[in-house]
Every structure is written in structure tokens, then in C-alpha cells.
Predicted model as a PDB file, atoms N, CA, C, CB and O in Angstrom, pLDDT in the B-factor column:
MODEL        1                                                                  
ATOM      1  N   MET A   1     107.296  85.295 105.779  1.00 83.00           N  
ATOM      2  CA  MET A   1     107.624  86.438 104.961  1.00 83.00           C  
ATOM      3  C   MET A   1     109.011  86.260 104.347  1.00 83.00           C  
ATOM      4  CB  MET A   1     107.555  87.727 105.786  1.00 83.00           C  
ATOM      5  O   MET A   1     109.222  86.561 103.172  1.00 83.00           O  
ATOM      6  N   LEU A   2     109.932  85.779 105.134  1.00 86.00           N  
ATOM      7  CA  LEU A   2     111.285  85.562 104.633  1.00 86.00           C  
ATOM      8  C   LEU A   2     111.283  84.570 103.473  1.00 86.00           C  
ATOM      9  CB  LEU A   2     112.197  85.060 105.757  1.00 86.00           C  
ATOM     10  O   LEU A   2     112.038  84.732 102.514  1.00 86.00           O  
ATOM     11  N   GLN A   3     110.441  83.548 103.557  1.00 88.00           N  
ATOM     12  CA  GLN A   3     110.362  82.541 102.497  1.00 88.00           C  
ATOM     13  C   GLN A   3     109.926  83.165 101.173  1.00 88.00           C  
ATOM     14  CB  GLN A   3     109.391  81.423 102.896  1.00 88.00           C  
ATOM     15  O   GLN A   3     110.466  82.826 100.121  1.00 88.00           O  
ATOM     16  N   VAL A   4     108.972  84.056 101.219  1.00 91.00           N  
ATOM     17  CA  VAL A   4     108.478  84.696  99.990  1.00 91.00           C  
ATOM     18  C   VAL A   4     109.549  85.580  99.375  1.00 91.00           C  
ATOM     19  CB  VAL A   4     107.214  85.525 100.279  1.00 91.00           C  
ATOM     20  O   VAL A   4     109.848  85.459  98.187  1.00 91.00           O  
ATOM     21  N   PHE A   5     110.123  86.461 100.166  1.00 93.00           N  
ATOM     22  CA  PHE A   5     111.028  87.471  99.624  1.00 93.00           C  
ATOM     23  C   PHE A   5     112.455  86.974  99.390  1.00 93.00           C  
ATOM     24  CB  PHE A   5     111.065  88.642 100.544  1.00 93.00           C  
ATOM     25  O   PHE A   5     113.250  87.658  98.744  1.00 93.00           O  
ATOM     26  N   SER A   6     112.784  85.797  99.907  1.00 93.00           N  
ATOM     27  CA  SER A   6     114.114  85.259  99.641  1.00 93.00           C  
ATOM     28  C   SER A   6     114.090  84.190  98.551  1.00 93.00           C  
ATOM     29  CB  SER A   6     114.706  84.682 100.914  1.00 93.00           C  
ATOM     30  O   SER A   6     115.127  83.611  98.227  1.00 93.00           O  
ATOM     31  N   SER A   7     112.915  83.929  97.987  1.00 94.00           N  
ATOM     32  CA  SER A   7     112.827  82.941  96.910  1.00 94.00           C  
ATOM     33  C   SER A   7     113.602  83.435  95.687  1.00 94.00           C  
ATOM     34  CB  SER A   7     111.344  82.663  96.538  1.00 94.00           C  
ATOM     35  O   SER A   7     113.803  84.637  95.510  1.00 94.00           O  
ATOM     36  N   LYS A   8     114.024  82.507  94.864  1.00 95.00           N  
ATOM     37  CA  LYS A   8     114.795  82.844  93.663  1.00 95.00           C  
ATOM     38  C   LYS A   8     114.001  83.784  92.756  1.00 95.00           C  
ATOM     39  CB  LYS A   8     115.183  81.564  92.894  1.00 95.00           C  
ATOM     40  O   LYS A   8     114.551  84.741  92.211  1.00 95.00           O  
ATOM     41  N   THR A   9     112.716  83.508  92.599  1.00 95.00           N  
ATOM     42  CA  THR A   9     111.860  84.347  91.758  1.00 95.00           C  
ATOM     43  C   THR A   9     111.828  85.783  92.258  1.00 95.00           C  
ATOM     44  CB  THR A   9     110.444  83.781  91.710  1.00 95.00           C  
ATOM     45  O   THR A   9     111.976  86.723  91.477  1.00 95.00           O  
ATOM     46  N   ALA A  10     111.634  85.949  93.561  1.00 95.00           N  
ATOM     47  CA  ALA A  10     111.578  87.295  94.136  1.00 95.00           C  
ATOM     48  C   ALA A  10     112.915  88.006  93.995  1.00 95.00           C  
ATOM     49  CB  ALA A  10     111.172  87.232  95.611  1.00 95.00           C  
ATOM     50  O   ALA A  10     112.960  89.187  93.651  1.00 95.00           O  
ATOM     51  N   ARG A  11     113.997  87.296  94.258  1.00 94.00           N  
ATOM     52  CA  ARG A  11     115.325  87.909  94.168  1.00 94.00           C  
ATOM     53  C   ARG A  11     115.660  88.332  92.741  1.00 94.00           C  
ATOM     54  CB  ARG A  11     116.386  86.941  94.680  1.00 94.00           C  
ATOM     55  O   ARG A  11     116.447  89.257  92.537  1.00 94.00           O  
ATOM     56  N   GLN A  12     115.070  87.665  91.758  1.00 96.00           N  
ATOM     57  CA  GLN A  12     115.328  88.006  90.359  1.00 96.00           C  
ATOM     58  C   GLN A  12     114.344  89.044  89.823  1.00 96.00           C  
ATOM     59  CB  GLN A  12     115.267  86.757  89.503  1.00 96.00           C  
ATOM     60  O   GLN A  12     114.369  89.364  88.635  1.00 96.00           O  
ATOM     61  N   GLY A  13     113.480  89.571  90.689  1.00 96.00           N  
ATOM     62  CA  GLY A  13     112.529  90.602  90.276  1.00 96.00           C  
ATOM     63  C   GLY A  13     111.286  90.048  89.622  1.00 96.00           C  
ATOM     64  O   GLY A  13     110.617  90.751  88.864  1.00 96.00           O  
ATOM     65  N   GLY A  14     110.969  88.801  89.904  1.00 97.00           N  
ATOM     66  CA  GLY A  14     109.817  88.142  89.300  1.00 97.00           C  
ATOM     67  C   GLY A  14     108.519  88.398  90.031  1.00 97.00           C  
ATOM     68  O   GLY A  14     108.379  89.367  90.776  1.00 97.00           O  
ATOM     69  N   VAL A  15     107.569  87.499  89.798  1.00 97.00           N  
ATOM     70  CA  VAL A  15     106.224  87.611  90.355  1.00 97.00           C  
ATOM     71  C   VAL A  15     105.961  86.385  91.218  1.00 97.00           C  
ATOM     72  CB  VAL A  15     105.149  87.748  89.227  1.00 97.00           C  
ATOM     73  O   VAL A  15     106.202  85.255  90.793  1.00 97.00           O  
ATOM     74  N   VAL A  16     105.462  86.614  92.438  1.00 97.00           N  
ATOM     75  CA  VAL A  16     105.099  85.512  93.323  1.00 97.00           C  
ATOM     76  C   VAL A  16     103.647  85.669  93.747  1.00 97.00           C  
ATOM     77  CB  VAL A  16     106.030  85.460  94.562  1.00 97.00           C  
ATOM     78  O   VAL A  16     103.108  86.774  93.797  1.00 97.00           O  
ATOM     79  N   ARG A  17     103.028  84.528  94.051  1.00 96.00           N  
ATOM     80  CA  ARG A  17     101.614  84.520  94.417  1.00 96.00           C  
ATOM     81  C   ARG A  17     101.451  83.721  95.699  1.00 96.00           C  
ATOM     82  CB  ARG A  17     100.736  83.926  93.274  1.00 96.00           C  
ATOM     83  O   ARG A  17     102.082  82.680  95.881  1.00 96.00           O  
ATOM     84  N   ARG A  18     100.601  84.218  96.583  1.00 96.00           N  
ATOM     85  CA  ARG A  18     100.295  83.531  97.835  1.00 96.00           C  
ATOM     86  C   ARG A  18      98.806  83.658  98.133  1.00 96.00           C  
ATOM     87  CB  ARG A  18     101.140  84.105  99.004  1.00 96.00           C  
ATOM     88  O   ARG A  18      98.160  84.622  97.720  1.00 96.00           O  
ATOM     89  N   ARG A  19      98.270  82.682  98.851  1.00 97.00           N  
ATOM     90  CA  ARG A  19      96.881  82.777  99.315  1.00 97.00           C  
ATOM     91  C   ARG A  19      96.820  83.821 100.424  1.00 97.00           C  
ATOM     92  CB  ARG A  19      96.346  81.385  99.820  1.00 97.00           C  
ATOM     93  O   ARG A  19      97.626  83.793 101.354  1.00 97.00           O  
ATOM     94  N   MET A  20      95.877  84.727 100.327  1.00 97.00           N  
ATOM     95  CA  MET A  20      95.759  85.795 101.320  1.00 97.00           C  
ATOM     96  C   MET A  20      95.444  85.226 102.697  1.00 97.00           C  
ATOM     97  CB  MET A  20      94.676  86.797 100.905  1.00 97.00           C  
ATOM     98  O   MET A  20      95.934  85.746 103.699  1.00 97.00           O  
ATOM     99  N   ARG A  21      94.644  84.176 102.769  1.00 97.00           N  
ATOM    100  CA  ARG A  21      94.315  83.614 104.090  1.00 97.00           C  
ATOM    101  C   ARG A  21      95.559  83.051 104.767  1.00 97.00           C  
ATOM    102  CB  ARG A  21      93.244  82.512 103.959  1.00 97.00           C  
ATOM    103  O   ARG A  21      95.671  83.112 105.992  1.00 97.00           O  
ATOM    104  N   ASP A  22      96.503  82.500 103.988  1.00 96.00           N  
ATOM    105  CA  ASP A  22      97.755  82.005 104.573  1.00 96.00           C  
ATOM    106  C   ASP A  22      98.606  83.159 105.088  1.00 96.00           C  
ATOM    107  CB  ASP A  22      98.548  81.185 103.540  1.00 96.00           C  
ATOM    108  O   ASP A  22      99.201  83.077 106.162  1.00 96.00           O  
ATOM    109  N   VAL A  23      98.656  84.229 104.312  1.00 96.00           N  
ATOM    110  CA  VAL A  23      99.404  85.416 104.734  1.00 96.00           C  
ATOM    111  C   VAL A  23      98.822  85.943 106.044  1.00 96.00           C  
ATOM    112  CB  VAL A  23      99.367  86.518 103.633  1.00 96.00           C  
ATOM    113  O   VAL A  23      99.561  86.252 106.978  1.00 96.00           O  
ATOM    114  N   GLU A  24      97.497  86.045 106.106  1.00 96.00           N  
ATOM    115  CA  GLU A  24      96.841  86.556 107.312  1.00 96.00           C  
ATOM    116  C   GLU A  24      97.093  85.646 108.512  1.00 96.00           C  
ATOM    117  CB  GLU A  24      95.334  86.702 107.076  1.00 96.00           C  
ATOM    118  O   GLU A  24      97.292  86.128 109.628  1.00 96.00           O  
ATOM    119  N   ARG A  25      97.084  84.350 108.289  1.00 96.00           N  
ATOM    120  CA  ARG A  25      97.263  83.384 109.374  1.00 96.00           C  
ATOM    121  C   ARG A  25      98.708  83.358 109.867  1.00 96.00           C  
ATOM    122  CB  ARG A  25      96.846  81.986 108.914  1.00 96.00           C  
ATOM    123  O   ARG A  25      98.948  83.276 111.072  1.00 96.00           O  
ATOM    124  N   ILE A  26      99.668  83.429 108.951  1.00 95.00           N  
ATOM    125  CA  ILE A  26     101.065  83.249 109.328  1.00 95.00           C  
ATOM    126  C   ILE A  26     101.719  84.539 109.817  1.00 95.00           C  
ATOM    127  CB  ILE A  26     101.840  82.704 108.160  1.00 95.00           C  
ATOM    128  O   ILE A  26     102.399  84.546 110.844  1.00 95.00           O  
ATOM    129  N   VAL A  27     101.509  85.641 109.070  1.00 95.00           N  
ATOM    130  CA  VAL A  27     102.259  86.855 109.413  1.00 95.00           C  
ATOM    131  C   VAL A  27     101.362  88.062 109.673  1.00 95.00           C  
ATOM    132  CB  VAL A  27     103.228  87.185 108.306  1.00 95.00           C  
ATOM    133  O   VAL A  27     101.771  88.992 110.368  1.00 95.00           O  
ATOM    134  N   GLY A  28     100.161  88.062 109.134  1.00 96.00           N  
ATOM    135  CA  GLY A  28      99.255  89.196 109.278  1.00 96.00           C  
ATOM    136  C   GLY A  28      99.269  90.072 108.041  1.00 96.00           C  
ATOM    137  O   GLY A  28     100.322  90.374 107.480  1.00 96.00           O  
ATOM    138  N   ARG A  29      98.091  90.467 107.633  1.00 96.00           N  
ATOM    139  CA  ARG A  29      97.926  91.243 106.402  1.00 96.00           C  
ATOM    140  C   ARG A  29      98.682  92.575 106.448  1.00 96.00           C  
ATOM    141  CB  ARG A  29      96.448  91.501 106.148  1.00 96.00           C  
ATOM    142  O   ARG A  29      99.432  92.900 105.528  1.00 96.00           O  
ATOM    143  N   ALA A  30      98.481  93.335 107.513  1.00 97.00           N  
ATOM    144  CA  ALA A  30      99.081  94.673 107.614  1.00 97.00           C  
ATOM    145  C   ALA A  30     100.604  94.591 107.579  1.00 97.00           C  
ATOM    146  CB  ALA A  30      98.620  95.374 108.906  1.00 97.00           C  
ATOM    147  O   ALA A  30     101.253  95.383 106.895  1.00 97.00           O  
ATOM    148  N   GLU A  31     101.170  93.650 108.305  1.00 96.00           N  
ATOM    149  CA  GLU A  31     102.629  93.508 108.342  1.00 96.00           C  
ATOM    150  C   GLU A  31     103.181  93.104 106.972  1.00 96.00           C  
ATOM    151  CB  GLU A  31     103.038  92.469 109.402  1.00 96.00           C  
ATOM    152  O   GLU A  31     104.212  93.614 106.536  1.00 96.00           O  
ATOM    153  N   PHE A  32     102.492  92.193 106.305  1.00 96.00           N  
ATOM    154  CA  PHE A  32     102.930  91.734 104.987  1.00 96.00           C  
ATOM    155  C   PHE A  32     102.883  92.874 103.965  1.00 96.00           C  
ATOM    156  CB  PHE A  32     102.056  90.561 104.513  1.00 96.00           C  
ATOM    157  O   PHE A  32     103.827  93.064 103.198  1.00 96.00           O  
ATOM    158  N   LEU A  33     101.793  93.620 103.959  1.00 97.00           N  
ATOM    159  CA  LEU A  33     101.663  94.738 103.021  1.00 97.00           C  
ATOM    160  C   LEU A  33     102.681  95.838 103.322  1.00 97.00           C  
ATOM    161  CB  LEU A  33     100.241  95.312 103.071  1.00 97.00           C  
ATOM    162  O   LEU A  33     103.191  96.480 102.404  1.00 97.00           O  
ATOM    163  N   ALA A  34     102.972  96.051 104.585  1.00 97.00           N  
ATOM    164  CA  ALA A  34     103.995  97.040 104.952  1.00 97.00           C  
ATOM    165  C   ALA A  34     105.361  96.628 104.409  1.00 97.00           C  
ATOM    166  CB  ALA A  34     104.062  97.207 106.487  1.00 97.00           C  
ATOM    167  O   ALA A  34     106.132  97.477 103.963  1.00 97.00           O  
ATOM    168  N   GLU A  35     105.660  95.342 104.446  1.00 96.00           N  
ATOM    169  CA  GLU A  35     106.939  94.854 103.917  1.00 96.00           C  
ATOM    170  C   GLU A  35     107.007  95.009 102.400  1.00 96.00           C  
ATOM    171  CB  GLU A  35     107.149  93.384 104.301  1.00 96.00           C  
ATOM    172  O   GLU A  35     108.061  95.332 101.853  1.00 96.00           O  
ATOM    173  N   ILE A  36     105.888  94.781 101.727  1.00 97.00           N  
ATOM    174  CA  ILE A  36     105.833  94.987 100.272  1.00 97.00           C  
ATOM    175  C   ILE A  36     106.130  96.453  99.962  1.00 97.00           C  
ATOM    176  CB  ILE A  36     104.437  94.572  99.696  1.00 97.00           C  
ATOM    177  O   ILE A  36     106.936  96.749  99.080  1.00 97.00           O  
ATOM    178  N   ARG A  37     105.486  97.365 100.678  1.00 96.00           N  
ATOM    179  CA  ARG A  37     105.723  98.801 100.482  1.00 96.00           C  
ATOM    180  C   ARG A  37     107.171  99.174 100.788  1.00 96.00           C  
ATOM    181  CB  ARG A  37     104.777  99.623 101.365  1.00 96.00           C  
ATOM    182  O   ARG A  37     107.789  99.926 100.034  1.00 96.00           O  
ATOM    183  N   ARG A  38     107.711  98.656 101.884  1.00 96.00           N  
ATOM    184  CA  ARG A  38     109.084  98.969 102.288  1.00 96.00           C  
ATOM    185  C   ARG A  38     110.084  98.589 101.196  1.00 96.00           C  
ATOM    186  CB  ARG A  38     109.433  98.242 103.595  1.00 96.00           C  
ATOM    187  O   ARG A  38     111.071  99.291 100.976  1.00 96.00           O  
ATOM    188  N   ARG A  39     109.822  97.485 100.523  1.00 96.00           N  
ATOM    189  CA  ARG A  39     110.716  97.009  99.469  1.00 96.00           C  
ATOM    190  C   ARG A  39     110.477  97.726  98.132  1.00 96.00           C  
ATOM    191  CB  ARG A  39     110.541  95.508  99.286  1.00 96.00           C  
ATOM    192  O   ARG A  39     111.249  97.540  97.191  1.00 96.00           O  
ATOM    193  N   GLY A  40     109.425  98.535  98.038  1.00 96.00           N  
ATOM    194  CA  GLY A  40     109.136  99.249  96.797  1.00 96.00           C  
ATOM    195  C   GLY A  40     108.449  98.382  95.757  1.00 96.00           C  
ATOM    196  O   GLY A  40     108.439  98.726  94.575  1.00 96.00           O  
ATOM    197  N   PHE A  41     107.870  97.255  96.181  1.00 97.00           N  
ATOM    198  CA  PHE A  41     107.183  96.342  95.275  1.00 97.00           C  
ATOM    199  C   PHE A  41     105.721  96.761  95.110  1.00 97.00           C  
ATOM    200  CB  PHE A  41     107.274  94.890  95.795  1.00 97.00           C  
ATOM    201  O   PHE A  41     105.234  97.648  95.811  1.00 97.00           O  
ATOM    202  N   HIS A  42     105.043  96.119  94.185  1.00 97.00           N  
ATOM    203  CA  HIS A  42     103.614  96.333  93.962  1.00 97.00           C  
ATOM    204  C   HIS A  42     102.895  95.008  94.171  1.00 97.00           C  
ATOM    205  CB  HIS A  42     103.338  96.904  92.531  1.00 97.00           C  
ATOM    206  O   HIS A  42     103.495  93.940  94.046  1.00 97.00           O  
ATOM    207  N   ALA A  43     101.603  95.083  94.490  1.00 97.00           N  
ATOM    208  CA  ALA A  43     100.820  93.860  94.674  1.00 97.00           C  
ATOM    209  C   ALA A  43      99.380  94.110  94.269  1.00 97.00           C  
ATOM    210  CB  ALA A  43     100.893  93.368  96.138  1.00 97.00           C  
ATOM    211  O   ALA A  43      98.873  95.229  94.359  1.00 97.00           O  
ATOM    212  N   VAL A  44      98.730  93.039  93.820  1.00 97.00           N  
ATOM    213  CA  VAL A  44      97.300  93.069  93.527  1.00 97.00           C  
ATOM    214  C   VAL A  44      96.667  91.870  94.220  1.00 97.00           C  
ATOM    215  CB  VAL A  44      97.024  93.047  91.976  1.00 97.00           C  
ATOM    216  O   VAL A  44      97.313  90.849  94.455  1.00 97.00           O  
ATOM    217  N   GLU A  45      95.395  92.021  94.539  1.00 97.00           N  
ATOM    218  CA  GLU A  45      94.664  90.926  95.181  1.00 97.00           C  
ATOM    219  C   GLU A  45      93.474  90.563  94.324  1.00 97.00           C  
ATOM    220  CB  GLU A  45      94.209  91.310  96.614  1.00 97.00           C  
ATOM    221  O   GLU A  45      92.764  91.434  93.822  1.00 97.00           O  
ATOM    222  N   ASN A  46      93.259  89.253  94.158  1.00 97.00           N  
ATOM    223  CA  ASN A  46      92.130  88.782  93.371  1.00 97.00           C  
ATOM    224  C   ASN A  46      91.826  87.348  93.760  1.00 97.00           C  
ATOM    225  CB  ASN A  46      92.417  88.894  91.853  1.00 97.00           C  
ATOM    226  O   ASN A  46      92.733  86.523  93.868  1.00 97.00           O  
ATOM    227  N   GLY A  47      90.575  87.056  93.967  1.00 97.00           N  
ATOM    228  CA  GLY A  47      90.151  85.686  94.225  1.00 97.00           C  
ATOM    229  C   GLY A  47      90.826  85.029  95.415  1.00 97.00           C  
ATOM    230  O   GLY A  47      91.066  83.821  95.396  1.00 97.00           O  
ATOM    231  N   GLY A  48      91.136  85.796  96.448  1.00 97.00           N  
ATOM    232  CA  GLY A  48      91.741  85.233  97.633  1.00 97.00           C  
ATOM    233  C   GLY A  48      93.247  85.047  97.547  1.00 97.00           C  
ATOM    234  O   GLY A  48      93.859  84.486  98.455  1.00 97.00           O  
ATOM    235  N   HIS A  49      93.848  85.518  96.456  1.00 98.00           N  
ATOM    236  CA  HIS A  49      95.300  85.439  96.289  1.00 98.00           C  
ATOM    237  C   HIS A  49      95.880  86.842  96.215  1.00 98.00           C  
ATOM    238  CB  HIS A  49      95.672  84.630  95.020  1.00 98.00           C  
ATOM    239  O   HIS A  49      95.213  87.785  95.791  1.00 98.00           O  
ATOM    240  N   ILE A  50      97.113  86.960  96.629  1.00 97.00           N  
ATOM    241  CA  ILE A  50      97.842  88.207  96.462  1.00 97.00           C  
ATOM    242  C   ILE A  50      99.000  87.922  95.513  1.00 97.00           C  
ATOM    243  CB  ILE A  50      98.347  88.778  97.843  1.00 97.00           C  
ATOM    244  O   ILE A  50      99.751  86.965  95.699  1.00 97.00           O  
ATOM    245  N   VAL A  51      99.130  88.748  94.517  1.00 97.00           N  
ATOM    246  CA  VAL A  51     100.195  88.615  93.526  1.00 97.00           C  
ATOM    247  C   VAL A  51     101.160  89.769  93.751  1.00 97.00           C  
ATOM    248  CB  VAL A  51      99.630  88.612  92.051  1.00 97.00           C  
ATOM    249  O   VAL A  51     100.776  90.937  93.696  1.00 97.00           O  
ATOM    250  N   ILE A  52     102.417  89.426  94.006  1.00 97.00           N  
ATOM    251  CA  ILE A  52     103.431  90.425  94.323  1.00 97.00           C  
ATOM    252  C   ILE A  52     104.410  90.536  93.177  1.00 97.00           C  
ATOM    253  CB  ILE A  52     104.164  90.074  95.626  1.00 97.00           C  
ATOM    254  O   ILE A  52     105.014  89.545  92.764  1.00 97.00           O  
ATOM    255  N   PHE A  53     104.568  91.747  92.663  1.00 97.00           N  
ATOM    256  CA  PHE A  53     105.536  92.039  91.609  1.00 97.00           C  
ATOM    257  C   PHE A  53     106.802  92.500  92.320  1.00 97.00           C  
ATOM    258  CB  PHE A  53     104.998  93.134  90.583  1.00 97.00           C  
ATOM    259  O   PHE A  53     106.850  93.609  92.851  1.00 97.00           O  
ATOM    260  N   CYS A  54     107.808  91.668  92.330  1.00 97.00           N  
ATOM    261  CA  CYS A  54     109.013  91.901  93.139  1.00 97.00           C  
ATOM    262  C   CYS A  54     110.019  92.781  92.416  1.00 97.00           C  
ATOM    263  CB  CYS A  54     109.666  90.575  93.507  1.00 97.00           C  
ATOM    264  O   CYS A  54     111.192  92.437  92.274  1.00 97.00           O  
ATOM    265  N   ASN A  55     109.530  93.915  91.969  1.00 96.00           N  
ATOM    266  CA  ASN A  55     110.374  94.932  91.354  1.00 96.00           C  
ATOM    267  C   ASN A  55     109.634  96.254  91.463  1.00 96.00           C  
ATOM    268  CB  ASN A  55     110.716  94.584  89.858  1.00 96.00           C  
ATOM    269  O   ASN A  55     108.465  96.284  91.847  1.00 96.00           O  
ATOM    270  N   ALA A  56     110.295  97.325  91.132  1.00 95.00           N  
ATOM    271  CA  ALA A  56     109.686  98.653  91.261  1.00 95.00           C  
ATOM    272  C   ALA A  56     109.147  99.183  89.928  1.00 95.00           C  
ATOM    273  CB  ALA A  56     110.702  99.634  91.826  1.00 95.00           C  
ATOM    274  O   ALA A  56     108.809 100.362  89.818  1.00 95.00           O  
ATOM    275  N   GLN A  57     109.069  98.315  88.925  1.00 95.00           N  
ATOM    276  CA  GLN A  57     108.573  98.739  87.624  1.00 95.00           C  
ATOM    277  C   GLN A  57     107.095  99.093  87.714  1.00 95.00           C  
ATOM    278  CB  GLN A  57     108.799  97.642  86.574  1.00 95.00           C  
ATOM    279  O   GLN A  57     106.378  98.517  88.532  1.00 95.00           O  
ATOM    280  N   PRO A  58     106.620 100.032  86.889  1.00 94.00           N  
ATOM    281  CA  PRO A  58     105.212 100.390  86.913  1.00 94.00           C  
ATOM    282  C   PRO A  58     104.323  99.216  86.447  1.00 94.00           C  
ATOM    283  CB  PRO A  58     104.974 101.622  86.029  1.00 94.00           C  
ATOM    284  O   PRO A  58     104.752  98.370  85.663  1.00 94.00           O  
ATOM    285  N   ILE A  59     103.113  99.189  86.935  1.00 93.00           N  
ATOM    286  CA  ILE A  59     102.142  98.175  86.537  1.00 93.00           C  
ATOM    287  C   ILE A  59     101.118  98.848  85.620  1.00 93.00           C  
ATOM    288  CB  ILE A  59     101.447  97.516  87.792  1.00 93.00           C  
ATOM    289  O   ILE A  59     100.631  99.944  85.898  1.00 93.00           O  
ATOM    290  N   ARG A  60     100.816  98.174  84.545  1.00 94.00           N  
ATOM    291  CA  ARG A  60      99.815  98.684  83.609  1.00 94.00           C  
ATOM    292  C   ARG A  60      98.799  97.578  83.337  1.00 94.00           C  
ATOM    293  CB  ARG A  60     100.480  99.175  82.275  1.00 94.00           C  
ATOM    294  O   ARG A  60      99.168  96.488  82.900  1.00 94.00           O  
ATOM    295  N   ARG A  61      97.549  97.848  83.589  1.00 92.00           N  
ATOM    296  CA  ARG A  61      96.491  96.870  83.308  1.00 92.00           C  
ATOM    297  C   ARG A  61      96.203  96.916  81.813  1.00 92.00           C  
ATOM    298  CB  ARG A  61      95.186  97.165  84.149  1.00 92.00           C  
ATOM    299  O   ARG A  61      95.943  97.986  81.263  1.00 92.00           O  
ATOM    300  N   VAL A  62      96.249  95.771  81.160  1.00 95.00           N  
ATOM    301  CA  VAL A  62      96.103  95.755  79.700  1.00 95.00           C  
ATOM    302  C   VAL A  62      94.700  95.396  79.234  1.00 95.00           C  
ATOM    303  CB  VAL A  62      97.080  94.786  79.106  1.00 95.00           C  
ATOM    304  O   VAL A  62      94.329  95.718  78.105  1.00 95.00           O  
ATOM    305  N   VAL A  63      93.923  94.744  80.066  1.00 93.00           N  
ATOM    306  CA  VAL A  63      92.545  94.414  79.682  1.00 93.00           C  
ATOM    307  C   VAL A  63      91.644  94.638  80.873  1.00 93.00           C  
ATOM    308  CB  VAL A  63      92.430  92.948  79.173  1.00 93.00           C  
ATOM    309  O   VAL A  63      90.435  94.423  80.782  1.00 93.00           O  
TER     310      VAL A  63                                                      
ENDMDL                                                                          
END                                                                             
């Protein structure tokens, strides 16, 4: 978890992507999602990946 949230991209408010199975294996889904919520970030899941928007800006689906 520290690796994801301390990356340069995350610290700059960017977007990071991880395989959900790796998240579940290494840290656990519930704990990871709780940390995303605690930080005020947003996330979406698709195709076995979780995409984390490392900022508190609103998300708008365009298509």
C-alpha cells in the first residue's frame, strides 16, 4: 500500500492502476479500499484492475 500511495504519480495527484488480485493477495481488498476512502481519493474497477484517482476531484464518465 505504501508503494502505491508514495509513488510520484500518486503524490502529484495522478492516476495509478493495480491488478485487483495483487491488491487482495498483498494487503486485502477491504483494507486497500478503506485507505482510498481515508485519503479522499476515488477508484473504479474494471477487467480485474483497480484505477485510483489520487485526488479529490469529481469523476465524470464521458462515454
